[in-house]
C-alpha positions in Angstrom: -2.2 -15.9 9.4 -0.8 -15.1 6.0 -0.8 -11.6 4.6 -2.6 -12.5 1.4 -6.0 -14.2 1.1 -7.3 -16.0 -1.9 -10.8 -15.7 -3.3 -12.0 -19.2 -2.1 -10.8 -18.7 1.5 -12.4 -15.2 1.7 -15.7 -16.6 0.3 -15.7 -19.2 3.1 -14.8 -16.7 5.8 -17.6 -14.4 4.7 -20.1 -17.2 5.4 -18.6 -17.8 8.9 -20.4 -16.6 12.1 -17.7 -13.9 12.6 -16.8 -12.7 9.1 -14.0 -10.3 8.5 -14.5 -6.6 8.0 -14.2 -6.0 4.2 -12.8 -2.7 2.9 -13.0 -1.7 -0.7 -10.1 0.6 -1.5 -10.3 1.0 -5.2 -8.5 4.1 -6.3 -6.7 5.6 -9.3 -4.1 8.4 -9.0 -5.6 10.3 -11.9 -9.2 9.4 -11.1 -12.1 8.9 -11.4 -12.9 8.5 -7.7 -13.1 4.9 -6.6 -16.5 5.4 -5.0 -17.9 5.3 -8.6 -16.6 1.7 -9.0 -17.9 0.8 -5.5 -21.4 2.1 -6.4 -21.4 0.1 -9.6 -20.6 -3.1 -7.8 -18.6 -4.4 -4.9 -18.2 -7.5 -2.7 -21.2 -8.1 -0.5 -20.7 -6.3 2.9 -17.7 -4.3 1.8 -17.4 -0.7 3.0 -15.7 1.9 0.7 -12.6 3.5 2.1 -11.2 6.6 0.3 -7.4 6.5 0.0 -7.1 10.3 -0.3 -9.5 11.1 2.5 -9.2 8.2 5.0 -5.7 6.7 4.4 -3.8 10.0 4.0 -3.5 13.4 5.6 -3.8 16.6 3.7 -1.2 17.1 1.0 1.6 19.6 1.6 5.4 19.7 2.3 5.1 16.3 4.1 4.1 14.8 0.8 1.1 14.2 -1.4 -0.2 11.3 0.7 1.3 11.8 4.2 0.1 9.7 7.2 -3.4 10.6 8.4 -3.9 12.0 11.8 -4.3 9.1 14.3 -7.7 10.4 15.6 -9.1 11.0 12.1 -7.9 7.6 11.0 -9.4 6.0 14.0 -12.8 7.6 13.4 -12.8 6.6 9.7 -12.0 3.0 10.6 -14.6 2.8 13.4 -17.2 4.2 10.9 -16.2 1.4 8.5 -16.8 -1.2 11.3 -13.1 -2.0 12.1 -12.5 -3.4 15.5 -9.3 -4.6 17.2 -10.4 -8.2 17.6 -11.8 -8.7 14.1 -9.9 -9.6 11.0 -9.8 -7.0 8.2 -9.6 -7.9 4.5 -8.8 -5.1 2.0 -9.1 -5.2 -1.8 -8.8 -2.9 -4.8 -9.4 -3.5 -8.5 -6.6 -6.0 -9.1 -2.9 -5.3 -8.4 -3.2 -4.4 -4.7 -1.5 -1.0 -5.0 -4.3 0.8 -3.1 -5.1 -2.2 -0.9 -1.4 -2.4 0.2 -1.7 1.2 1.4 -4.7 0.3 3.5 -2.9 -2.8 4.8 0.2 -0.8 5.7 -1.7 2.1 7.4 -3.9 -0.3 9.4 -0.8 -2.2 10.5 1.1 1.0 11.3 -1.7 2.1 13.5 -1.6 -1.2 15.4 -4.2 -3.5 13.8 -2.6 -7.0 13.9 -4.9 -8.9 11.6 -5.1 -7.3 8.1 -5.0 -9.3 4.9 -5.1 -8.3 1.2 -7.3 -10.1 -1.4 -4.8 -11.4 -3.9 -6.0 -10.3 -7.4 -8.6 -8.0 -5.9 -12.1 -7.3 -7.3 -11.1 -8.7 -10.7 -10.2 -12.1 -9.3 -13.4 -12.2 -7.2 -15.5 -11.6 -10.3 -13.5 -13.9 -12.5 -14.2 -16.7 -10.0 -17.9 -16.1 -10.4 -18.5 -14.8 -6.9 -21.4 -12.5 -6.3 -21.3 -8.7 -6.2 -23.8 -6.1 -5.2 -24.5 -2.4 -5.7 -26.1 -2.1 -2.2 -24.1 0.1 0.2 -23.0 -1.6 3.4 -24.2 -0.3 6.7 -21.7 -1.6 9.3 -22.0 -1.5 13.0 -19.4 1.0 14.4 -16.1 -0.6 15.4 -13.9 0.0 18.4 -10.5 0.2 16.7 -8.0 2.4 18.6 -5.2 3.9 16.4 -1.8 3.6 18.1 0.9 4.8 15.7 4.3 3.2 15.3 3.7 -0.5 14.8 5.7 -0.5 11.5 9.0 1.3 10.8 9.0 4.5 8.9 11.6 6.8 7.3 11.9 10.5 7.0 14.1 12.2 4.4 17.3 11.9 6.4 16.5 8.2 7.2 15.9 7.5 3.6 19.2 9.0 2.6 20.9 7.0 5.3 19.4 3.7 4.1 20.4 4.5 0.5 24.0 4.9 1.8 24.4 2.0 4.1 21.6 -0.4 3.0 19.2 -0.8 0.1 16.6 1.9 -0.7 14.2 0.7 -3.4 12.5 3.2 -5.7 9.1 1.7 -6.5 8.2 4.1 -9.4 8.4 3.4 -13.1 12.0 3.2 -14.3 11.7 6.3 -16.5 10.7 8.4 -13.5 13.6 7.0 -11.5 16.0 8.0 -14.3 14.5 11.4 -14.5 13.3 11.1 -18.1 9.7 12.0 -17.2 8.0 13.4 -14.1 4.2 13.7 -14.6 3.3 14.7 -11.1 6.1 16.2 -8.9 8.0 19.4 -9.7 11.4 17.8 -9.9 12.5 14.6 -11.9 15.0 12.1 -10.7 15.6 9.9 -7.7 17.3 9.8 -4.3 21.0 9.4 -4.7 22.0 5.8 -4.0 18.4 4.4 -4.5 17.8 1.3 -6.6 15.1 1.2 -9.3 12.5 -1.5 -8.5 9.2 -0.8 -10.1 6.3 -2.4 -8.3 5.0 -3.8 -11.6 7.6 -6.4 -11.2 5.9 -7.7 -8.0 2.8 -9.0 -9.8 1.8 -11.1 -12.8 -0.4 -10.0 -15.7 -3.5 -10.8 -13.7 -2.5 -8.5 -10.8 -1.7 -11.3 -8.4 1.5 -11.3 -6.5 4.3 -13.5 -7.7 5.1 -16.5 -5.5 7.3 -15.7 -2.4 10.3 -17.6 -3.9 10.2 -15.5 -7.1 9.8 -12.3 -5.0 12.9 -13.4 -3.0 14.9 -13.9 -6.2 13.8 -10.5 -7.5 14.7 -8.6 -4.3 18.0 -10.5 -3.8 19.0 -9.5 -7.4 18.5 -5.9 -6.3 20.8 -6.3 -3.3 18.2 -7.0 -0.6 19.4 -9.2 2.2 18.2 -9.9 5.8 21.6 -8.6 7.0 21.1 -5.1 5.5 18.7 -2.3 6.2 15.9 -2.0 3.6 13.6 0.9 2.8 11.1 1.8 0.0 9.8 5.0 -1.5 7.8 6.0 -4.5 6.1 9.3 -5.5 3.9 9.7 -2.5 4.0 6.6 -0.3 1.3 4.5 -2.1 3.1 2.1 -4.4 6.0 2.0 -1.9 3.5 0.4 0.6 3.0 -2.3 -2.2 6.8 -2.7 -2.2 6.9 -3.2 1.6 4.1 -5.8 1.3 5.9 -7.7 -1.5 9.1 -7.6 0.6 7.2 -9.0 3.6 5.9 -11.8 1.4 9.5 -12.5 0.4 10.6 -12.5 4.0 12.4 -9.2 4.1 11.3 -6.5 6.7 11.4 -3.0 5.3 10.7 0.6 6.3 8.5 2.9 4.4 9.4 6.5 3.5 5.8 7.7 3.7 6.5 11.2 2.3 8.6 9.7 -0.6 9.6 11.7 -3.6 6.9 14.4 -3.1 8.4 15.1 0.4 12.1 14.8 -0.8 11.8 17.4 -3.5 9.9 19.8 -1.2 13.3 20.6 0.4 15.6 22.2 -2.3 18.6 21.2 -0.2 18.0 17.5 -0.8 20.2 16.2 -3.7 18.7 14.7 -6.8 20.2 12.1 -9.0 19.2 11.2 -12.6 20.1 8.4 -15.0 21.0 4.8 -14.1 22.9 3.9 -11.0 
């Protein structure tokens, strides 16, 4: 089973006797809430999942989007109809930023069959596929959240990867350089990290680049199967997109979930600016 799914394959699966659970994860950092997009129109049968509420814990020193509590996540996924033996497909508006967070959190908590709709809602509509404004009413699922199925980094681990491997900073280049910081209280990056904005993982239509082009991109940044690789961003959302792109390219990587918002919560952590 591949990590991505295209519109035509998803359309066929939704007509099958055992269709996948479909999760709508549309979200924007600055709002408005994704539920408004969902109510205006969504894929038939899709259940809305709120990234801030369902895919994250409360913000604090651990970061703006820390891992959710296992029990709370389990309850949210069961309410959305997620079961262990049923495939899950997640989508957002187009570029898979929020969908990748859902993919990563579900995988981290042990679900083995999660795929991302390549191109998201925009690709579905562009293909002439049907949408609805009718809310889904799924049967409760039986998913059990078991944390630890994917590798994670804390601040010390991220610093170690930056020193001995490759730590990719998924934010915009100007945030990496410390020229602007619109969200967190300190500008800059983790010393030794490499700038790798996630916008470079997708084309203008929001679809992921082919695996060979992703491999070329990450190889040019120093990524290799022989070295340890990690990813971080502002709060662990776009970094999940980076981990997904790395998987598509054939490179396993750990996610620093707390990311920059956790790093700068400790004034003892060093901060670098400019190019490296």
